[in-house]
N, C-alpha and C positions, 0 to 999 in steps of 0.2 A: 683553381685547385685549392684544396684544403691541406695545409702543411701542419704536421704534428711532430713534436719532438719531446722525448721524456729524458729528464736530466736528474741524476742523483748527486746530491751535494752534502757535505758534512757541515754541521754547525761551526761557525767561526771562519769558514773558508770564504774566499772571494769568488764570485761567479759573474760572468759577463756573457750576454747573448745579444744578437742584433736582429732588427726587424727592418726589412726593406719594403718601402711602400711605392706605389705608382708615382712616377715623376711628375705627372700633371695633377695629382691629388691636392685638394685644398684643405682636407680635413682628415686627421688621423686620430684614432682612439686606441689607447693602450690600457687594458684593464687587468685586474688580478682577482680571480675567483678563489676564495679560500676553500679549504676542505669542508667547512660547514655550510657552503653554498653562498655565503656573503660575497657580493661583487664590489670591488673597489675600483673606481675609474682613476687610474694614476695620471693619465695625460689625456687631454681632450682639446682638439684644435690648437695644438702646440702650446698649451698652457698646463703646467703641472698643477694637479689638484691639491691645494693646501690642506684640505681635510684629511687626506691620506698620506701627507708628506711625512716620511720617516727618515731618520738620518742614514739608514743603511741602503736605501734605494736611490740611485742616481740615473736620470735619463738625459742623454745628450743627443742632439740632432746634428747630422753632418750630411748636407744635401738632402736626399730622400731616404737616408738610413738613420734609424734610431738605435742608439746603443743603450741597453739597459744593464746597469751594473749594480749588483747586490754585494755590499761589503760592510759588515760581515753577514753571512747567511744565518738567519735565526729560524726558530720553529715557525714563526708567523710568516716566513717567506714561502712556505710550502703552498702549493695550489697550481692553478692554471693561469698563465699569462697569455693574453690575447691581444693581437695587433691587427687592426683593420683600417682601411681607408675608404673614402667616399667614391672614388672612381670605380674601384672594383665592385662596390655595392651597387652602383647605378648600372653597370654593365652585367649585373647578375653573375659575376664570375665566382662569387663566394670565395674570394681570395682572403682567407683568414689564416694567420699563423698562430698556432697554439703551442706553447711551451709548458709542459707539465713538470713542475719541480717537486721532487721528493726530498725531504730533509732527513738526514741520518745523524745519529749521535756517534761520535768516535769512541771506540772502546778498545783497550789493549787485549783483553782476554777475559775469560770467565773462570773463577776459582771456586772450587767446592772443597771446603776444609783445607787440608794441606796439599791437595792434588790439583794440578791444572790439566783439565781434560781436553780443552779445545781452544784454538785461537779463533776469535770472532772479531773481524775488523770493524763491524758496525752493527748497530741495532736500530730498529725503527724508533724515531724520537717520540712517536705518539704513545708508546707504551708507558703506563704509569709505573711507579716504583713497586706498588703492590702487585701489579700484573707481572712485572719482571721477577719478583720473588717467587710467585706461584709458578711461573713458566720455568725458572731455573730449578726449582725444587723438583718439578715433574721431570725435567731433563736429567737431573742427577739420578733419579730413580730409574729412568730408562737406560742410562749409561751403565749404572750398576747392574741392572738386570742383564744387559748384553754382555758385560764383563763376566758375570757368573755363568751365563750360557756358554761362552767361549771356553772358560775353564772346564766346564763339565764335558764339552766336546773333546778337549785336549786330553783329559784324564781317562777317557774311554779307551 
């Protein structure tokens, strides 16, 4: 079977997920596919890949369970984490666990001038500051237009 899970996490938070492989497997591969398509092999044959070793990703093996801990979550942490073993591949079981991680930026709220119109708990971290300014400016115009429309309906 193919197992997929989607997780949303804030930057700076600690995240942990587990990957259980076949008890008789001799080879396990854990990889991380970034949003741009680049694939990083984090662990191969129980050896952590030094090329992609970063201080925030820790992988611990306990029997046939791999614990992947990301502390702290960064923008670079986003993407698809894949865990597969050799036994499942040989038996054509396609036993692959995919964990898709979406990284969010924590925000308290959005302010337009002196007014606070909406509480927004998070924003996609991939948006640039210019895109945010443009998005918020158009949102302010939309809210203002809706406010004027409501006032017009009330006054009729």
